[in-house]
Backbone as a printed PyTorch tensor [residue, N CA C, xyz], in Angstrom:
tensor([[[115.1160,  99.6260, 107.1340],
         [114.3370,  99.6040, 106.1110],
         [112.9300,  99.0630, 106.2710]],

        [[112.8790,  98.1190, 107.3110],
         [111.5800,  97.5650, 107.5970],
         [110.6100,  98.5520, 108.2510]],

        [[111.0380,  99.4870, 108.9430],
         [110.2820, 100.4480, 109.5350],
         [109.6750, 101.3860, 108.4340]],

        [[110.4850, 101.7440, 107.5310],
         [109.8170, 102.6240, 106.3750],
         [108.6730, 101.7430, 105.7150]],

        [[108.9590, 100.5540, 105.4480],
         [107.9020,  99.7240, 104.8710],
         [106.6210,  99.5940, 105.6190]],

        [[106.9280,  99.5030, 106.9320],
         [105.7280,  99.2780, 107.8620],
         [105.0460, 100.5840, 108.0260]],

        [[105.5730, 101.7630, 107.9940],
         [104.9890, 102.9990, 107.9290],
         [104.3600, 103.2440, 106.7560]],

        [[104.7490, 102.7460, 105.5710],
         [104.1280, 102.9300, 104.2260],
         [102.7730, 102.0580, 104.3880]],

        [[102.9080, 100.9110, 104.9120],
         [101.7380, 100.0150, 104.9350],
         [100.7510, 100.5590, 105.9300]],

        [[101.1220, 101.1610, 107.0780],
         [100.1760, 101.8380, 107.9110],
         [ 99.4730, 102.9940, 107.2150]],

        [[100.3500, 103.7570, 106.5730],
         [ 99.6360, 104.8830, 105.7800],
         [ 98.6730, 104.4830, 104.8850]],

        [[ 99.1600, 103.5790, 103.9870],
         [ 98.0310, 103.1090, 103.0980],
         [ 96.8310, 102.3820, 103.6710]],

        [[ 97.0020, 101.7910, 104.7630],
         [ 96.0120, 101.1570, 105.4240],
         [ 94.9160, 102.1900, 105.9960]],

        [[ 95.6260, 103.3650, 106.5810],
         [ 94.7810, 104.4240, 107.0590],
         [ 94.0700, 105.2690, 106.0270]],

        [[ 94.7500, 105.2310, 104.8990],
         [ 94.0300, 106.0040, 103.8310],
         [ 92.7800, 105.2180, 103.2530]],

        [[ 93.0070, 103.7200, 103.1010],
         [ 91.8830, 102.8750, 102.7640],
         [ 90.8320, 102.8190, 103.7940]],

        [[ 91.3180, 102.9360, 105.0940],
         [ 90.1020, 102.9970, 106.0340],
         [ 89.2550, 104.3030, 106.0680]],

        [[ 90.1410, 105.4610, 105.8270],
         [ 89.4770, 106.6330, 105.6560],
         [ 88.4570, 106.7280, 104.6650]],

        [[ 88.7960, 105.9850, 103.4200],
         [ 87.9980, 105.8820, 102.2160],
         [ 86.6440, 105.2370, 102.6350]],

        [[ 86.8810, 103.9830, 103.2920],
         [ 85.6930, 103.0760, 103.6650],
         [ 84.8470, 103.9460, 104.5990]],

        [[ 85.2920, 104.6420, 105.5290],
         [ 84.4350, 105.2530, 106.5490],
         [ 83.7900, 106.6520, 105.9940]],

        [[ 84.5000, 107.2620, 104.9920],
         [ 83.9120, 108.7100, 104.4660],
         [ 83.2500, 108.5010, 103.1180]],

        [[ 83.3830, 107.6770, 102.4190],
         [ 82.8260, 107.5770, 101.0660],
         [ 81.3780, 107.0760, 101.0640]],

        [[ 80.5660, 107.5050, 100.2420],
         [ 79.2390, 107.1030,  99.9500],
         [ 78.9750, 106.3390,  98.8530]],

        [[ 79.8280, 106.4040,  97.8200],
         [ 79.7400, 105.7260,  96.5650],
         [ 80.3770, 104.2520,  96.7010]],

        [[ 79.5190, 103.3890,  96.3390],
         [ 79.9360, 101.9190,  96.7090],
         [ 81.1960, 101.5080,  96.0120]],

        [[ 81.3610, 101.9600,  94.8650],
         [ 82.6840, 101.6850,  94.0950],
         [ 83.7430, 102.0940,  94.6070]],

        [[ 83.8510, 103.3460,  95.2420],
         [ 84.8860, 104.0120,  96.0800],
         [ 85.0920, 103.2110,  97.3370]],

        [[ 84.2070, 102.7220,  97.8570],
         [ 84.3240, 101.8680,  99.0150],
         [ 84.9100, 100.6600,  98.7910]],

        [[ 84.6490,  99.7870,  97.7080],
         [ 85.3500,  98.6520,  97.2630],
         [ 86.8050,  99.0300,  97.0000]],

        [[ 87.1100, 100.0790,  96.2120],
         [ 88.4760, 100.4820,  95.9770],
         [ 89.3830, 100.8850,  97.2400]],

        [[ 88.6290, 101.4000,  98.1860],
         [ 89.4300, 101.5950,  99.5650],
         [ 89.6430, 100.2990, 100.2850]],

        [[ 88.7260,  99.3030, 100.1190],
         [ 89.0480,  97.8980, 100.6650],
         [ 90.1330,  97.3250, 100.0920]],

        [[ 90.2760,  97.4760,  98.6460],
         [ 91.3410,  96.8510,  98.0150],
         [ 92.7530,  97.4330,  98.3530]],

        [[ 92.5720,  98.8430,  98.6540],
         [ 93.8800,  99.5600,  99.1520],
         [ 94.2890,  99.0750, 100.5460]],

        [[ 93.3100,  98.6530, 101.4090],
         [ 93.4870,  97.9920, 102.6030],
         [ 94.3420,  96.8200, 102.4900]],

        [[ 93.7040,  96.0190, 101.7020],
         [ 94.2890,  94.6980, 101.3370],
         [ 95.8010,  94.7460, 100.8840]],

        [[ 95.9330,  95.7640,  99.9140],
         [ 97.3230,  95.9110,  99.5570],
         [ 98.3970,  96.4040, 100.5200]],

        [[ 97.7410,  97.2120, 101.4410],
         [ 98.5530,  97.5950, 102.5240],
         [ 99.0450,  96.3340, 103.5120]],

        [[ 98.0330,  95.4650, 103.5530],
         [ 98.5670,  94.2950, 104.4960],
         [ 99.4530,  93.4850, 103.5540]],

        [[ 99.4170,  93.4410, 102.2610],
         [100.4070,  92.7200, 101.3410],
         [101.8170,  93.3510, 101.5230]],

        [[101.8560,  94.6140, 101.5970],
         [103.1160,  95.2920, 101.8620],
         [103.9030,  94.8730, 103.0670]],

        [[102.9010,  94.8530, 104.2600],
         [103.4050,  94.4400, 105.4720],
         [103.9420,  93.0280, 105.3880]],

        [[103.1690,  92.0820, 104.7700],
         [103.4900,  90.7360, 104.8030],
         [104.8570,  90.5400, 104.1650]],

        [[104.8990,  91.0970, 102.8860],
         [106.1450,  90.8470, 102.1590],
         [107.4710,  91.6510, 102.8440]],

        [[107.2790,  92.7170, 103.5140],
         [108.2310,  93.2990, 104.3990],
         [108.7020,  92.4460, 105.4330]],

        [[107.7610,  91.9380, 106.1190],
         [108.0950,  90.9460, 107.2970],
         [108.7870,  89.7330, 106.8890]],

        [[108.3400,  89.1870, 105.6700],
         [109.0990,  88.1000, 105.0860],
         [110.4910,  88.2660, 104.6500]],

        [[110.6590,  89.5630, 104.1580],
         [111.9620,  89.9460, 103.5940],
         [112.9870,  90.1890, 104.8440]],

        [[112.4960,  90.7820, 105.8650],
         [113.3990,  91.3720, 106.9720],
         [113.3580,  90.5290, 108.1710]],

        [[112.5310,  89.6210, 108.4320],
         [112.3330,  88.8510, 109.7620],
         [112.4260,  87.4790, 109.0990]],

        [[113.5500,  86.7150, 109.5050],
         [113.7870,  85.5030, 109.1910],
         [113.6330,  84.4290, 110.2620]],

        [[113.1390,  83.2310, 110.1020],
         [113.1470,  82.3790, 111.2690],
         [114.4960,  82.0950, 111.8530]],

        [[114.5880,  81.6060, 113.1520],
         [115.8670,  81.5180, 113.8110],
         [116.6450,  80.1950, 113.1110]],

        [[115.9090,  79.1650, 112.6720],
         [116.6590,  77.9690, 112.0750],
         [115.6560,  77.5520, 110.9730]],

        [[116.3150,  77.1930, 109.8270],
         [115.6580,  76.8780, 108.6600],
         [115.7500,  75.3170, 108.4480]],

        [[116.6810,  74.7430, 109.1720],
         [116.7000,  73.3590, 109.2530],
         [117.4190,  72.7640, 108.1190]],

        [[118.1090,  73.5910, 107.3010],
         [118.8080,  73.1150, 105.9760],
         [120.3070,  73.1440, 106.3830]],

        [[120.9870,  72.1980, 105.6520],
         [122.4320,  72.0930, 105.9370],
         [123.3140,  73.3180, 105.6680]],

        [[123.0150,  74.1300, 104.7970],
         [123.6870,  75.4400, 104.5280],
         [123.6250,  76.4170, 105.6410]],

        [[122.8040,  76.2920, 106.4860],
         [122.6430,  77.4220, 107.6810],
         [121.7480,  78.3840, 107.1440]],

        [[121.4280,  79.3790, 108.1060],
         [120.5850,  80.4130, 107.9840],
         [120.9110,  81.4730, 106.7970]],

        [[122.1910,  81.8600, 107.0010],
         [122.5930,  82.9000, 105.9620],
         [122.3800,  82.4550, 104.4210]],

        [[122.5900,  81.0720, 104.1840],
         [122.7250,  80.6430, 102.8510],
         [121.1770,  80.3390, 102.4480]],

        [[120.3340,  79.9520, 103.3910],
         [119.0950,  79.5060, 102.8880],
         [117.9850,  80.4060, 103.1170]],

        [[118.1710,  81.6030, 103.7840],
         [117.1720,  82.5620, 104.1390],
         [116.3270,  83.1440, 102.9590]],

        [[117.0540,  83.0760, 101.8200],
         [116.4450,  83.5890, 100.6100],
         [115.3170,  82.8460, 100.0350]],

        [[115.2860,  81.6410, 100.4970],
         [114.3880,  80.5410, 100.0110],
         [113.0150,  80.5470, 100.8260]],

        [[112.9440,  81.3310, 101.8640],
         [111.8100,  81.3750, 102.6960],
         [110.8210,  82.4110, 102.0850]],

        [[109.6390,  81.7980, 101.6540],
         [108.6870,  82.5740, 101.0020],
         [107.2810,  82.5390, 101.5100]],

        [[107.4010,  82.6310, 102.8770],
         [106.0190,  82.4870, 103.5610],
         [105.2670,  83.8960, 103.4390]],

        [[105.9110,  84.8920, 103.6070],
         [105.2040,  86.2840, 103.3600],
         [104.7260,  86.4030, 101.8900]],

        [[105.6180,  86.0570, 100.9740],
         [105.1670,  86.1850,  99.6570],
         [103.8680,  85.2480,  99.2520]],

        [[103.8680,  84.0810,  99.7840],
         [102.8200,  83.0390,  99.8290],
         [101.5300,  83.4940, 100.3730]],

        [[101.7090,  84.1810, 101.5270],
         [100.5550,  84.8350, 102.1420],
         [ 99.9940,  86.0080, 101.3640]],

        [[100.9430,  86.7170, 100.7740],
         [100.5090,  87.8060,  99.7690],
         [ 99.8580,  87.4170,  98.7020]],

        [[100.2570,  86.2340,  98.0300],
         [ 99.5600,  85.8240,  96.9430],
         [ 98.1700,  85.3340,  97.3500]],

        [[ 98.1600,  84.8440,  98.5620],
         [ 96.6890,  84.2480,  98.9370],
         [ 95.7880,  85.5120,  99.3370]],

        [[ 96.2680,  86.5840,  99.6040],
         [ 95.5830,  87.7290,  99.9290],
         [ 95.0230,  88.3690,  98.6660]],

        [[ 95.9530,  88.3230,  97.6740],
         [ 95.6550,  88.8660,  96.2780],
         [ 94.4560,  88.0720,  95.6380]],

        [[ 94.4410,  86.7890,  95.8410],
         [ 93.5000,  85.9070,  95.3040],
         [ 92.2440,  86.0670,  96.1000]],

        [[ 92.2700,  86.2940,  97.4470],
         [ 91.0640,  86.5490,  98.1190],
         [ 90.4060,  87.8800,  97.8580]],

        [[ 91.4390,  88.7960,  97.6340],
         [ 90.9080,  90.2980,  97.2520],
         [ 90.2250,  90.1170,  95.8180]],

        [[ 90.7970,  89.3340,  94.9320],
         [ 90.2220,  89.3180,  93.4540],
         [ 88.7400,  88.6810,  93.6180]],

        [[ 88.6590,  87.7880,  94.4790],
         [ 87.2780,  87.0740,  94.7540],
         [ 86.3360,  88.1150,  95.3970]],

        [[ 86.9170,  88.9660,  96.2440],
         [ 86.0070,  89.8680,  96.8300],
         [ 85.5990,  91.0710,  95.9360]],

        [[ 86.4150,  91.3450,  95.0760],
         [ 85.9690,  92.2420,  93.9470],
         [ 85.1250,  91.6920,  93.1090]],

        [[ 85.1890,  90.5420,  92.5760],
         [ 84.0940,  89.8820,  91.7260],
         [ 82.8590,  89.9210,  92.4430]],

        [[ 82.8340,  89.4280,  93.7500],
         [ 81.5900,  89.4550,  94.5020],
         [ 80.9820,  90.8530,  94.7830]],

        [[ 81.8830,  91.6800,  95.0760],
         [ 81.3960,  93.0600,  95.2790],
         [ 80.8140,  93.6780,  94.1160]],

        [[ 81.4050,  93.6560,  93.0530],
         [ 80.9440,  94.1780,  91.7150],
         [ 79.6110,  93.5680,  91.3150]],

        [[ 79.3910,  92.2640,  91.6410],
         [ 78.1450,  91.4890,  91.2070],
         [ 77.1340,  92.0760,  92.1310]],

        [[ 77.5210,  92.2900,  93.3550],
         [ 76.3590,  92.9000,  94.4130],
         [ 76.0390,  94.3120,  93.8700]],

        [[ 77.0650,  95.0490,  93.3430],
         [ 76.8120,  96.3740,  92.9430],
         [ 75.9540,  96.4700,  91.7760]],

        [[ 76.1600,  95.4560,  91.0030],
         [ 75.2250,  95.4390,  89.6800],
         [ 73.9170,  95.1320,  90.1130]],

        [[ 73.6040,  94.1300,  91.0800],
         [ 72.2340,  93.7870,  91.4520],
         [ 71.6690,  94.9310,  92.3050]],

        [[ 72.4490,  95.6070,  93.1010],
         [ 71.9870,  96.7120,  93.6160],
         [ 71.5410,  97.8850,  92.7430]],

        [[ 72.4180,  98.0300,  91.7490],
         [ 71.9750,  99.1180,  90.6980],
         [ 70.8720,  98.7400,  90.0200]],

        [[ 70.5490,  97.7470,  89.6360],
         [ 69.4140,  97.1960,  89.0110],
         [ 68.1230,  97.3720,  89.7270]],

        [[ 68.3600,  97.2330,  91.2070],
         [ 67.1380,  97.2070,  92.0710],
         [ 66.7420,  98.5540,  92.4610]],

        [[ 67.8440,  99.4500,  92.7710],
         [ 67.4950, 100.8230,  93.4030],
         [ 67.9950, 101.9750,  92.5550]],

        [[ 68.5670, 101.8550,  91.3710],
         [ 69.0930, 102.7770,  90.5040],
         [ 69.9610, 103.8770,  91.1550]],

        [[ 70.6060, 103.5780,  92.2250],
         [ 71.5930, 104.3060,  92.8290],
         [ 72.6790, 103.4760,  93.2590]],

        [[ 73.9480, 104.0500,  93.5460],
         [ 75.0690, 103.6210,  94.0760],
         [ 75.3960, 104.1780,  95.4450]],

        [[ 74.6380, 105.1110,  95.9530],
         [ 74.8670, 105.7280,  97.2500],
         [ 74.4450, 104.8320,  98.3890]],

        [[ 75.5510, 104.6090,  99.3130],
         [ 75.4130, 103.5740, 100.3620],
         [ 74.1870, 104.0770, 101.2210]],

        [[ 74.1380, 105.3390, 101.4920],
         [ 73.2480, 105.8520, 102.5140],
         [ 71.8470, 105.8940, 102.0410]],

        [[ 71.6690, 105.7770, 100.7620],
         [ 70.2690, 105.7890, 100.2180],
         [ 69.7090, 104.5290, 100.1050]],

        [[ 70.4260, 103.5830, 100.2730],
         [ 70.0260, 102.1740, 100.0880],
         [ 69.7720, 101.3270, 101.4960]],

        [[ 68.7290, 101.0130, 101.6370],
         [ 68.2900, 100.4350, 102.9170],
         [ 67.2710,  99.2930, 102.7010]],

        [[ 67.9160,  98.1500, 102.1990],
         [ 67.1260,  96.9360, 101.6630],
         [ 66.3730,  96.2490, 102.8300]],

        [[ 66.7890,  96.4340, 104.0690],
         [ 66.2950,  95.7600, 105.1180],
         [ 64.7900,  96.1850, 105.4990]],

        [[ 64.4470,  97.1890, 105.0940],
         [ 63.1110,  97.7410, 105.4440],
         [ 62.0540,  97.4150, 104.4730]],

        [[ 62.5080,  96.8420, 103.2480],
         [ 61.5580,  96.4530, 102.2930],
         [ 61.2610,  95.0620, 102.3340]]])
């Protein structure tokens, strides 16, 4: 089952990467970046579920206490929070860009020459 989840994660990441590299609309690029973040979340949670540490140090042993290891889920929550901050910052930049250039096409915007 871990292999299937990792394959799903890689497919989602590749779709997001294709979207980042091929799209010219900045909102589509931001959505593709979010898809890449979610692919990483799938991989983190999959690893957390199917790969457990050798010793948890609890008296009940590994089999009894493995369900309490939430490192992958904790990392996934952190990535979700970082992605939310990235979306907020990205949309603020999109609004500023739209006000300045009246376009959302990435190739038409070259602010370094002005």
